C-alpha positions as CSV (number, residue, x, y, z in Angstrom):
1,M,29.2,-37.5,27.3
2,S,28.3,-40.1,29.9
3,S,29.5,-43.5,31.0
4,T,27.9,-46.5,32.5
5,H,29.5,-49.3,34.5
6,E,28.3,-52.9,34.5
7,Q,29.3,-55.9,36.7
8,E,30.8,-57.8,33.7
9,G,33.0,-54.8,32.7
10,T,33.0,-51.2,31.8
11,R,31.0,-49.9,28.8
12,L,31.4,-46.4,27.5
13,E,28.2,-44.8,26.3
14,L,28.4,-41.7,24.2
15,L,25.5,-39.3,24.0
16,T,25.0,-36.1,22.1
17,A,23.3,-32.9,23.1
18,P,20.7,-31.8,24.0
19,F,20.5,-33.5,27.4
20,L,17.6,-31.4,28.6
21,H,14.1,-31.4,27.0
22,D,11.2,-29.2,27.8
23,G,8.5,-31.4,26.3
24,L,7.7,-29.0,23.4
25,S,6.5,-30.8,20.3
26,T,5.0,-29.8,17.0
27,R,1.6,-31.1,18.1
28,R,1.7,-29.1,21.3
29,L,2.8,-26.0,19.5
30,M,0.1,-26.2,16.9
31,F,-2.7,-26.8,19.4
32,E,-1.6,-24.0,21.7
33,V,-2.0,-21.6,18.7
34,L,-5.3,-23.2,17.8
35,A,-6.5,-22.7,21.3
36,T,-6.0,-18.9,21.0
37,L,-7.9,-18.9,17.7
38,V,-11.1,-20.2,19.4
39,P,-12.1,-16.8,20.9
40,I,-11.2,-15.1,17.6
41,V,-13.5,-17.5,15.6
42,A,-16.2,-17.0,18.2
43,A,-15.9,-13.2,17.9
44,S,-16.0,-13.4,14.1
45,A,-19.2,-15.3,14.4
46,W,-20.6,-12.6,16.7
47,F,-19.8,-9.8,14.3
48,F,-20.3,-11.5,10.9
49,G,-22.8,-14.3,11.7
50,I,-22.9,-17.9,10.6
51,S,-21.5,-17.1,7.2
52,A,-18.1,-16.5,8.8
53,L,-18.2,-19.9,10.4
54,L,-19.1,-21.5,7.1
55,V,-16.2,-19.8,5.3
56,I,-13.7,-20.9,8.0
57,T,-15.0,-24.4,8.0
58,S,-14.8,-24.7,4.2
59,A,-11.2,-23.4,4.1
60,T,-10.3,-25.8,6.9
61,L,-11.9,-28.7,5.1
62,G,-10.1,-28.0,1.9
63,A,-6.7,-27.9,3.8
64,V,-7.4,-31.0,5.8
65,V,-8.7,-33.1,2.9
66,T,-5.7,-32.1,0.7
67,E,-3.2,-32.9,3.4
68,W,-4.8,-36.3,3.9
69,F,-4.9,-37.0,0.2
70,F,-1.2,-36.5,-0.2
71,T,-0.2,-38.2,3.0
72,R,-2.7,-41.0,3.1
73,G,0.1,-43.6,2.5
74,S,1.4,-42.9,5.9
75,G,-1.9,-43.1,7.6
76,W,-4.8,-40.7,8.3
77,A,-3.8,-40.1,11.9
78,K,-0.2,-39.1,11.1
79,S,-1.3,-36.6,8.5
80,L,-3.7,-34.8,10.9
81,V,-2.5,-35.5,14.5
82,D,0.1,-32.7,14.5
83,G,-2.6,-30.1,13.8
84,S,-0.7,-28.2,11.1
85,G,-3.3,-28.7,8.3
86,L,-6.1,-27.7,10.7
87,L,-4.2,-24.6,11.7
88,T,-3.5,-23.6,8.1
89,G,-7.2,-23.9,7.1
90,I,-8.4,-21.9,10.1
91,L,-5.8,-19.1,9.5
92,L,-6.7,-19.0,5.9
93,G,-10.4,-18.8,6.7
94,L,-9.8,-15.9,9.0
95,T,-8.2,-13.9,6.2
96,L,-11.1,-14.2,3.9
97,P,-14.3,-12.0,3.4
98,P,-17.3,-13.2,5.4
99,A,-19.5,-13.6,2.3
100,M,-17.1,-15.5,0.1
101,P,-18.6,-18.5,-1.7
102,L,-17.8,-21.6,0.1
103,W,-16.3,-23.4,-2.9
104,M,-13.7,-20.6,-3.2
105,A,-12.8,-20.9,0.4
106,F,-12.4,-24.7,0.0
107,L,-10.2,-24.2,-3.1
108,G,-8.1,-21.8,-1.1
109,G,-7.5,-24.5,1.4
110,V,-6.5,-26.9,-1.3
111,A,-4.0,-24.4,-2.8
112,G,-2.6,-23.5,0.6
113,I,-1.7,-27.1,1.4
114,G,-0.9,-28.3,-2.1
115,L,1.1,-25.3,-3.4
116,G,2.3,-24.0,0.0
117,K,3.3,-27.2,1.7
118,V,3.1,-30.5,-0.1
119,I,5.2,-29.5,-3.2
120,W,8.0,-28.4,-0.9
121,G,8.2,-31.7,0.9
122,G,5.8,-31.4,3.7
123,L,5.8,-30.0,7.2
124,G,8.9,-28.0,8.1
125,Q,10.2,-27.7,4.5
126,N,8.0,-25.0,2.9
127,L,9.5,-21.7,2.1
128,F,6.2,-19.7,2.2
129,N,3.5,-19.5,4.7
130,P,0.8,-22.0,3.4
131,A,-2.2,-20.0,4.6
132,L,-0.9,-16.9,2.8
133,V,-0.2,-18.9,-0.3
134,G,-3.8,-20.0,-0.3
135,R,-5.0,-16.4,0.1
136,A,-2.6,-15.2,-2.6
137,F,-4.0,-17.8,-4.9
138,L,-7.6,-16.6,-4.2
139,Q,-6.4,-13.0,-4.6
140,A,-5.1,-13.7,-8.1
141,A,-8.0,-16.0,-9.2
142,F,-10.9,-14.0,-7.7
143,P,-9.8,-10.4,-7.1
144,T,-13.2,-8.9,-7.1
145,V,-14.8,-11.3,-4.6
146,I,-11.8,-11.3,-2.2
147,T,-11.9,-7.5,-2.0
148,T,-15.7,-7.2,-1.5
149,W,-16.5,-6.8,2.2
150,S,-19.8,-7.2,4.0
151,A,-20.7,-5.0,6.9
152,P,-20.7,-6.4,10.4
153,G,-23.8,-6.5,12.6
154,R,-26.1,-8.6,10.4
155,G,-28.3,-11.3,12.0
156,F,-26.4,-14.4,13.1
157,F,-28.4,-16.7,10.9
158,E,-28.6,-14.3,7.9
159,I,-26.6,-16.0,5.2
160,A,-25.5,-14.1,2.1
161,P,-26.8,-15.5,-1.2
162,S,-23.2,-15.8,-2.5
163,T,-22.2,-18.1,0.3
164,F,-23.8,-21.1,-1.5
165,A,-23.0,-20.0,-5.0
166,P,-22.4,-23.0,-7.3
167,P,-18.8,-23.6,-8.3
168,L,-17.4,-21.9,-11.4
169,M,-20.6,-19.9,-11.8
170,R,-21.1,-16.1,-11.4
171,A,-18.9,-15.0,-8.6
172,S,-20.5,-11.8,-7.5
173,V,-21.1,-11.1,-3.8
174,D,-24.7,-10.1,-3.4
175,V,-24.6,-8.5,0.1
176,V,-24.7,-5.0,1.6
177,T,-21.0,-4.0,1.2
178,Q,-18.9,-1.6,3.2
179,A,-15.4,-0.2,2.6
180,T,-12.7,-1.3,5.0
181,P,-11.0,1.4,7.1
182,L,-7.9,1.1,4.9
183,G,-9.9,1.5,1.8
184,L,-11.7,4.6,3.2
185,A,-8.3,6.1,4.2
186,K,-6.6,5.4,0.9
187,F,-9.3,6.3,-1.6
188,D,-11.6,8.7,0.4
189,G,-9.2,10.3,2.9
190,Q,-11.4,9.2,5.8
191,V,-9.5,7.9,8.9
192,T,-11.6,5.6,11.1
193,E,-11.6,6.2,14.9
194,I,-9.6,3.9,17.0
195,A,-12.5,2.5,19.1
196,P,-14.3,0.7,16.2
197,L,-11.0,-0.8,15.1
198,I,-10.2,-2.1,18.5
199,M,-13.7,-3.5,19.2
200,G,-14.3,-5.1,15.7
201,R,-17.1,-2.9,14.5
202,T,-15.6,-2.4,11.0
203,A,-15.7,-4.3,7.7
204,G,-12.7,-6.5,6.7
205,S,-11.5,-10.0,6.7
206,I,-13.2,-12.4,9.2
207,G,-10.4,-12.4,11.8
208,E,-8.7,-9.0,11.3
209,T,-11.2,-6.5,12.7
210,M,-11.0,-7.1,16.5
211,G,-7.7,-5.4,17.5
212,L,-8.0,-5.7,21.3
213,L,-8.7,-9.5,21.1
214,L,-5.8,-10.1,18.7
215,L,-3.4,-8.2,20.9
216,S,-4.5,-10.2,24.0
217,C,-3.9,-13.5,22.1
218,G,-0.5,-12.3,21.0
219,I,0.6,-11.4,24.5
220,F,-0.6,-14.8,25.7
221,L,1.3,-16.7,23.1
222,A,4.4,-14.6,23.7
223,A,4.2,-15.3,27.5
224,R,3.9,-19.0,26.6
225,K,7.1,-18.6,24.4
226,V,5.2,-20.2,21.5
227,F,7.0,-17.8,19.2
228,D,10.0,-15.5,19.1
229,W,8.8,-12.2,20.5
230,R,11.2,-10.3,18.3
231,L,9.3,-11.0,15.2
232,P,5.9,-9.3,16.0
233,V,7.6,-6.6,18.1
234,S,10.0,-5.6,15.3
235,T,7.2,-5.6,12.7
236,L,4.8,-3.4,14.8
237,L,7.6,-1.0,15.9
238,T,8.7,-0.5,12.4
239,V,5.2,0.3,11.2
240,V,4.8,2.7,14.1
241,S,8.2,4.4,13.5
242,C,7.9,4.7,9.7
243,G,4.2,5.6,9.8
244,G,4.8,8.1,12.5
245,I,7.7,9.9,10.7
246,L,5.7,10.1,7.5
247,H,2.6,11.3,9.4
248,L,4.7,14.2,10.9
249,F,5.7,15.3,7.4
250,D,2.3,14.7,5.7
251,P,-0.5,14.4,8.3
252,E,-3.2,15.0,5.7
253,N,-2.4,12.0,3.6
254,V,-0.7,9.7,6.0
255,P,-2.8,8.3,8.9
256,H,-1.5,8.3,12.4
257,P,0.4,5.3,13.8
258,G,-2.5,4.0,15.9
259,F,-4.6,3.7,12.8
260,M,-1.8,1.9,11.0
261,I,-1.5,-0.7,13.7
262,F,-5.2,-1.5,14.3
263,S,-6.5,-1.3,10.8
264,G,-6.4,-4.0,8.2
265,G,-4.6,-7.4,8.9
266,L,-1.4,-6.1,10.5
267,L,-2.1,-7.4,14.0
268,F,-3.4,-10.7,12.7
269,G,-0.4,-11.1,10.4
270,A,2.2,-10.0,13.0
271,I,0.9,-12.5,15.6
272,Y,0.0,-15.5,13.5
273,M,1.9,-15.2,10.2
274,V,5.1,-13.4,10.9
275,T,5.7,-15.8,13.8
276,D,5.6,-19.0,11.7
277,P,8.7,-20.9,12.8
278,V,9.1,-22.6,9.5
279,T,9.1,-19.6,7.1
280,T,10.8,-17.0,9.3
281,P,14.5,-16.7,10.5
282,I,15.7,-18.8,13.4
283,T,18.4,-16.3,14.6
284,P,17.7,-13.4,16.9
285,R,19.3,-10.9,14.5
286,G,17.4,-12.5,11.6
287,A,14.1,-12.1,13.5
288,W,14.7,-8.3,13.8
289,I,15.7,-8.0,10.1
290,F,12.6,-10.0,9.0
291,G,10.2,-8.0,11.2
292,I,11.7,-4.7,10.0
293,G,11.5,-5.8,6.4
294,V,7.8,-6.7,6.8
295,G,7.0,-3.4,8.5
296,V,8.7,-1.3,5.9
297,L,7.0,-3.1,3.1
298,V,3.6,-2.8,4.7
299,V,3.9,0.9,5.1
300,L,5.2,1.3,1.5
301,I,2.4,-0.8,-0.1
302,R,-0.3,0.8,2.0
303,L,0.7,4.4,1.3
304,Y,2.2,4.2,-2.2
305,G,1.0,1.0,-3.7
306,G,-2.2,0.4,-5.7
307,L,-3.8,-1.7,-3.0
308,P,-4.9,-0.4,0.4
309,E,-3.4,-3.4,2.2
310,G,0.0,-5.0,1.9
311,V,0.5,-7.4,4.9
312,M,0.1,-10.6,2.8
313,Y,2.6,-9.5,0.1
314,A,5.0,-8.1,2.7
315,I,5.2,-11.4,4.6
316,L,5.5,-13.6,1.4
317,L,8.3,-11.4,0.1
318,M,10.2,-11.6,3.3
319,N,9.6,-15.4,3.4
320,S,11.5,-15.6,0.1
321,V,14.6,-14.1,1.6
322,T,14.5,-16.0,4.9
323,P,17.2,-18.6,3.8
324,L,19.5,-15.7,3.0
325,I,18.8,-14.0,6.4
326,N,19.5,-17.3,8.2
327,R,22.8,-17.7,6.3
328,Y,24.2,-14.3,7.0
329,T,23.0,-13.9,10.6
330,Q,24.5,-17.2,12.0
331,P,26.2,-16.5,15.3
332,R,30.0,-16.8,15.4
333,I,31.2,-20.3,16.4
334,F,32.6,-20.3,19.9
335,G,36.4,-20.0,19.6
336,G,36.2,-19.1,16.0
């Protein structure tokens, strides 16, 4: 509360908290995250060539066009200036195979914004992470294509024939394929060494194979306080703990914790999906519960599910219980 005095008399002015502002805005938050994605996109182009850039661009275009279409009544600038649609498209593109047909990537961007954001009421009201909604849609619609991985190290300008496949035509991916480290471990019992996982010399989604770079970006974002550090830390610690315990009891069938952390999309998901401020809990205790839940589900799906990877499903399942976590982890009212 504050008061002001005027020459003609006294006027009482009532103000409500907060009285201090740090200048953080949605636009600033989105573009700080986007800035850390620049080196990841560049690295993906280095490993997978121009095809990766085309897939990311198509997914981003689908997201941005869809957001503009549903918000055009409020103006083009307002629908794009906060950067949320752009961020959704890039994140989606980084979760896709490098040789995916461009029309599929575009459709994923449309589904991510349309089904994951617009129908919930727009920015800040969605229950599920929009980028993961788009990927889940593609997983259900095109399961073969989205689980077909091209090997890294091809020429930068070498484009897979499937990249420009006509829409709704034959959806096969005509490239030299390579199993992901998780696929090799689950179906062939071959555990990939840590060095290729850290440096990005393995098959996988466009943005998930470079462990060291992802870890560096995560540390930078945490230092900038862009997200709650409890979310990725609890997720990764849970995977290490559960995976480590199971590895001790069954080392032949359960990979060591280092492999569990750096393989697949765990690091990418923990840094860029688990930390989504809209679809994850807002309380400190809730953040720990959410991260632990994601970690447990990732380990269970990877080791005992039918798919080699479970990060996407783990995060979406925990997104669904975020409102309950927020409700039951509210701090006690002072004096209550």
